[in-house]
C-alpha positions, 0 to 999 in steps of 0.5 A, a space after each residue: 159759779 162765782 157767787 156774791 158774798 158779804 164783807 162787813 155786812 156789805 155785798 161783795 161782788 166777784 171781780 175778774 181780771 180780763 187780759 189779752 196778749 198778742 203779737 202785732 206788726 211794729 218797730 223795734 224801739 230801743 227804749 222798749 226792748 221787752 216789747 220785741 225780745 226774741 221776736 223777728 224784726 217788725 214784730 212786737 208784743 202787746 197786751 192789755 188788761 182790766 178788772 171787771 166786777 159783776 153784780 150777779 153770780 157768773 158762770 165760767 161759760 158766761 165769762 168766756 163770752 164776756 171776755 170775747 165781747 170785751 176784746 171785740 169792744 177794744 178792737 171796735 173802739 180802736 178801729 173807730 179811732 183809726 188806731 187799729 192794732 196792726 196784724 194781730 196774731 197769736 192772741 191769748 185771751 184769759 180771765 181770772 177770778 181775783 177776789 170778791 170785794 165791795 169796790 172795783 178798781 178802774 183807771 184812777 177810780 173805783 166803782 160799786 153797784 148802785 143799790 140805793 145807797 146815800 152819798 154818805 153810805 157810799 163814801 163810808 163804804 169806800 173808806 172802809 174798803 180803802 182801809 181794808 186794802 191798806 191793812 192788807 198791803 201793810 201786812 203783806 209788805 211786812 211779810 215780804 220785807 217790801 218798802 212802804 211805797 211799793 205794792 207788795 205781791 198779792 197786794 192791792 194798788 189803790 191808784 190814789 184812792 188812799 188819798 181822801 182829798 183826791 176823791 171826786 166825781 166825774 165833773 170834779 165835783 164832790 164824790 161820789 159820782 152819780 152822773 148820767 153815765 154812772 146811772 146808765 151803768 147802774 154804778 156809783 164811782 169815786 174818781 181819784 
């Protein structure tokens, strides 16, 4: 089981990385040699991944099921868009526990669960999270001798979340976002 914990008095939820790697039909484009290195003509590699945070304790068996559902959802959306991956084969699906935290990164946004926080409490919580990640990254940069603009190994990419002026809601209004979609998903989101 992956239990809930506490960080600075706040609930920290388990975060997992879901990833998929596979081979598919495709052209060998000289601009992207890593997509087809050591593969026969007409075959390329492809992959995708995401971070997912769960509000409740989650077992390995539940994660196996959720991983398959995640991949099925990707395929369904691609099919609905008329943009299926051609002839998927050698599919490798994996989930990995990343850490427990109060906020979870998605594409240029972070979310946490709506437990009745005020907007002010949500913004303070996110600010505290960002500061923790900046301190972690700075310590790792120092230990690894990495330049200040690079994410160090084991570090946390904030995707612009460190720039408070970027924080906004889904409709570009003031943060945090509590739109209908967020309410339906029981989350509070800060886009950046």
